[in-house]
C-alpha positions in Angstrom: 9.6 -13.5 -7.2 7.9 -12.4 -4.5 4.3 -13.8 -3.9 1.2 -13.0 -1.7 2.1 -15.3 1.5 -1.2 -16.3 2.9 -4.9 -16.0 2.8 -7.9 -16.3 0.1 -4.8 -15.7 -2.5 -2.1 -17.6 -0.7 0.9 -18.4 -2.6 0.1 -16.5 -5.7 2.8 -14.8 -7.0 3.0 -11.1 -7.4 4.6 -9.0 -10.7 7.6 -7.0 -9.2 9.1 -3.8 -10.6 11.9 -3.4 -12.8 14.9 -1.9 -11.9 16.9 -1.2 -8.3 15.3 1.8 -7.3 11.6 -0.2 -4.8 13.2 -2.1 -2.6 10.5 -5.1 -2.0 9.8 -6.0 1.4 11.2 -10.0 1.2 8.6 -12.6 2.4 10.6 -13.4 6.0 10.0 -9.9 6.6 6.3 -10.3 5.2 5.6 -13.0 6.8 7.0 -11.6 10.5 4.8 -8.4 9.8 2.2 -10.0 9.0 1.8 -12.9 12.3 2.9 -10.2 14.3 -0.7 -7.8 13.0 -2.7 -10.6 12.8 -1.7 -11.4 16.8 -2.9 -7.8 17.6 -6.4 -8.8 15.8 -6.3 -5.8 13.3 -6.2 -7.1 9.7 -10.4 -8.8 9.5 -12.8 -5.9 8.6 -9.9 -3.4 8.3 -9.1 -0.4 6.0 -5.7 -0.5 5.2 -3.4 2.2 3.6 0.1 1.4 2.1 2.4 4.7 1.5 5.3 4.9 -1.1 3.7 1.5 -2.0 6.0 -0.2 -4.3 4.5 -3.2 -5.6 1.6 -3.4 -3.3 2.9 -6.5 -2.2 2.0 -5.1 1.4 -1.4 -3.9 0.6 -3.2 -6.5 -1.6 -1.1 -9.1 1.7 -3.7 -7.4 4.0 -6.7 -7.8 1.1 -5.7 -11.5 1.0 -5.5 -11.6 4.5 -9.6 -10.2 5.1 -9.0 -6.5 5.1 -12.4 -5.3 4.1 -10.5 -2.1 1.7 -7.3 -1.1 0.5 -5.7 1.7 -0.7 -2.0 1.7 -2.1 0.1 5.2 -2.3 2.9 5.2 -5.5 3.7 7.8 -7.3 6.7 6.5 -9.6 5.4 4.6 -13.2 7.0 2.4 -13.4 5.4 1.0 -9.5 1.5 2.0 -10.0 1.6 0.1 -13.4 2.8 -3.1 -11.2 0.7 -1.5 -7.8 -2.4 -1.6 -10.7 -1.6 -5.4 -12.3 -1.2 -7.2 -8.8 -4.4 -5.0 -7.6 -6.3 -6.5 -10.8 -4.3 -9.8 -9.8 -6.0 -9.7 -6.3 -9.1 -8.4 -6.9 -10.5 -11.0 -9.5 -9.2 -13.4 -6.7 -11.2 -12.3 -4.4 -13.9 -11.6 -7.2 -14.9 -8.1 -5.7 -12.5 -4.8 -5.6 -11.0 -4.5 -2.3 -8.0 -2.9 -3.1 -7.4 0.6 -5.5 -4.2 2.3 -7.1 -4.2 6.0 -6.4 -1.2 7.3 -9.1 0.2 10.2 -6.6 2.8 11.6 -4.0 2.0 10.7 -0.6 2.8 14.3 0.9 -0.7 15.0 -1.9 -2.7 12.5 -1.4 -2.9 12.5 2.5 -3.3 16.5 2.1 -6.3 15.8 -0.3 -7.9 13.2 1.6 -11.1 14.0 3.4 -11.1 14.5 7.3 -13.4 12.3 7.9 -11.5 8.9 6.1 -9.8 6.7 8.3 -7.5 4.2 8.2 -6.8 0.9 10.2 -3.6 -0.8 9.4 -1.2 2.0 7.8 1.8 0.9 5.8 5.0 2.8 5.1 8.1 2.1 3.4 9.9 4.8 2.1 12.6 5.1 -0.2 16.1 5.9 1.4 16.8 9.3 0.0 13.9 10.9 1.9 15.1 12.0 4.8 13.9 12.0 8.4 12.3 15.7 8.7 10.3 15.0 5.6 9.1 11.6 7.1 8.3 13.5 10.1 6.4 15.4 8.2 4.4 12.7 5.9 3.7 10.8 10.0 2.0 14.7 11.0 -0.2 14.6 8.0 -0.7 11.1 8.4 -1.9 11.3 12.3 -5.4 12.9 11.7 -6.5 9.9 9.5 -5.9 7.1 12.0 -8.9 5.4 13.6 -8.9 4.5 17.2 -6.8 1.1 17.6 -5.2 2.1 14.8 -1.6 0.1 13.7 1.0 2.0 11.9 4.2 0.3 10.3 7.1 2.0 9.5 9.8 -0.1 7.5 13.5 1.4 7.4 17.0 0.3 6.6 18.2 -1.0 10.4 21.0 2.3 9.8 18.5 4.4 10.0 17.3 6.3 13.0 14.0 6.0 15.0 11.6 8.2 13.3 10.7 11.4 15.1 7.3 10.7 15.9 4.3 13.6 16.1 2.6 14.4 18.9 -0.2 12.5 17.9 1.7 9.1 17.7 3.3 6.8 19.7 6.6 4.3 19.2 5.1 0.5 20.4 7.3 -1.8 19.3 10.6 -2.6 17.2 11.6 -5.2 15.7 15.0 -5.9 13.3 15.4 -8.7 10.5 19.1 -8.4 9.7 19.1 -5.1 7.1 15.6 -4.5 7.9 13.9 -2.3 10.4 10.7 -1.9 11.4 8.9 0.0 13.6 5.0 0.3 15.0 3.2 3.3 16.7 -0.3 4.1 17.6 -2.0 6.6 18.9 -1.7 8.5 22.2 -4.8 8.6 23.1 -5.4 4.5 22.6 -4.8 1.7 25.1 -1.5 0.4 24.7 -0.7 -3.0 23.1 1.6 -5.3 25.3 4.3 -6.4 24.0 6.8 -8.6 24.8 10.6 -8.1 24.0 12.4 -9.7 21.6 15.7 -10.9 21.4 17.2 -9.4 17.9 19.0 -11.3 15.4 
């Protein structure tokens, strides 16, 4: 069973999406990912966007760790219902509405988002069938909604090639965890994050 790893709601079990159409982030990968984000000092007080949210576990983890506002975007009926249950859970623990669920296709959500809306941390864990051109198009739409110093995290199969980054985004790190690879990117105008190379598993 998935759980919130740390923060105000640490240890709280989360609802999982039934069936095999979603690919939940393992606790091992989640712990490693958030350790890195903590090192970047980008979570406290941040606005977080979780695209292709699945159960919403990355977004609610962010809320538990101090994010100010979290948006979960998920189109599938079952997954969006689970997102709402997990959002209600973390909002109840925190005593305020931090997490909001949007039942929408990612492309439509980004297209209708107001130009002045900016996020500090963005997670993308797209389904395997989403091809590279489609992912590149989403990243292009996302780029105009990033705050200065923002961090974008793309989670893909380790057998998938590096995403094609739009001109406004630049990859600054990557890490492989078994069958999962995380890609980290930032707006190109920002100061580059100093990263110490890590050996792959």
